[in-house]
C-alpha positions as CSV (number, residue, x, y, z in Angstrom):
1,M,11.1,-17.4,-1.6
2,S,12.1,-14.3,0.3
3,E,11.2,-13.5,3.9
4,P,8.2,-11.1,4.5
5,V,8.7,-7.8,6.3
6,I,7.4,-7.9,9.9
7,A,4.7,-5.2,9.8
8,Q,4.2,-5.6,13.6
9,K,4.8,-8.2,16.3
10,S,1.2,-8.5,17.4
11,P,-2.1,-9.5,15.9
12,I,-4.2,-6.9,14.1
13,P,-7.9,-6.9,15.4
14,T,-10.0,-6.5,12.3
15,P,-13.8,-6.3,11.9
16,V,-15.0,-8.4,9.0
17,E,-18.5,-8.8,7.4
18,A,-20.0,-12.2,6.6
19,G,-19.8,-13.0,2.8
20,K,-17.3,-10.3,2.1
21,S,-13.9,-11.0,0.5
22,Y,-10.6,-9.6,1.9
23,Y,-7.0,-9.6,0.6
24,W,-4.5,-10.1,3.4
25,C,-1.0,-8.6,2.9
26,A,1.5,-11.4,2.9
27,C,4.6,-9.4,2.1
28,G,4.4,-7.0,5.1
29,K,5.1,-3.9,2.9
30,S,1.5,-2.6,2.6
31,A,0.7,0.8,4.1
32,N,-2.8,-0.4,4.6
33,Q,-2.1,-3.3,7.1
34,P,-3.4,-5.9,7.4
35,F,-4.7,-5.6,3.8
36,C,-2.9,-5.5,0.5
37,D,-2.2,-2.2,-1.3
38,G,-0.1,-3.7,-4.1
39,S,3.3,-3.1,-2.5
40,H,4.2,-6.7,-3.2
41,A,4.6,-5.9,-7.0
42,G,7.8,-7.4,-8.4
43,S,8.3,-9.7,-5.4
44,D,7.6,-13.4,-4.7
45,F,4.6,-12.5,-2.6
46,T,0.9,-12.4,-3.5
47,P,-2.0,-11.3,-1.2
48,L,-4.1,-14.1,0.3
49,K,-7.8,-13.8,-0.5
50,F,-10.2,-15.0,2.3
51,E,-13.9,-14.7,2.8
52,A,-15.5,-14.0,6.1
53,T,-17.9,-16.6,7.2
54,E,-19.5,-14.4,9.9
55,T,-19.6,-10.8,10.9
56,K,-17.1,-10.5,13.8
57,T,-13.6,-9.3,14.8
58,V,-10.8,-11.6,13.7
59,Y,-7.1,-11.3,14.6
60,L,-5.0,-11.2,11.5
61,C,-1.3,-11.9,11.5
62,G,0.8,-8.7,11.7
63,C,4.2,-10.5,11.6
64,K,3.5,-12.3,8.3
65,H,5.1,-15.5,9.7
66,T,1.9,-17.3,10.8
67,K,1.5,-21.0,10.0
68,N,-2.3,-20.4,9.7
69,P,-2.6,-17.4,7.3
70,P,-4.2,-14.9,7.4
71,F,-4.9,-15.5,11.1
72,C,-2.5,-14.9,14.0
73,D,-1.1,-18.2,15.6
74,G,1.3,-16.5,18.1
75,T,4.4,-17.0,16.0
76,H,5.3,-13.3,16.6
77,K,6.2,-14.2,20.2
78,S,9.2,-16.2,18.9
79,L,10.5,-13.6,16.4
């Protein structure tokens, strides 16, 4: 599998609503970070669907190297 593009080296604070589904960009190419816009087409990547369990701000991974997708785990600090 190829390496994702690093969209940014920091988490992306993102407000989410309970019960709503979201598609996190795993390739790093989306112009709509942190969400998928279809830019992964023709690559090894697919967006990650997740459902918010509560309405709050979450911190989604911007570097695309997290070990806990779609959430930031601090991996960007070592890139």
